[in-house]
Steps between C-alpha positions, in 0.01 A plus 500: 500500500631844406496761777416858404636751752218751544641598841808673355285760323240549776255265333580595139735368232591673173350332198628547146261435211671382181358418158513119484577496128735794439661525844430874515465633855154654530471636852591473866233469768468346845327190632399381841401144587134558413572654159735213415234247598235679289743511207551125528123438533390724210796472263494880472745737670372644827719752681499702821458875452721682748330834426141371533586234759293235321519210256464577131474271202699636209251580225194515724409849381699523173442151362879463468529177699820311562447126447763324708691224324770439761604629844868497594661579836850646534782328690430690825126433486420871523416597140253353251506494122174448312525391140177624348296542186411871506166616358567849365722740693663420834571864584233744618638747242383272219850373418549125469774508768552738791869501405505724192719792616880501478737692726784655304832669575518689827151385602649161585728646764 
């Protein structure tokens, strides 16, 4: 049995969503034990909203669901990676991925 260390992050673990086919990183969110269980039960990504302090299913309002194909756990048991099929955009801006901006030159330092 794989242990997921929710204690280290005060009940939350970072969760990376990645396109299962292309490997593109789509977004970073957080999960608690309940959201992970609901993700496993439904096959759709369910996260914990730190700003609203509640569970949210990705795509619930937008229709841009994340259908989970695989869940991986890192070596320390404190980060999750969801390989997903993304319906539409993952980012609230309408972009496919939340990672569409590049730091350049002095911005990096």
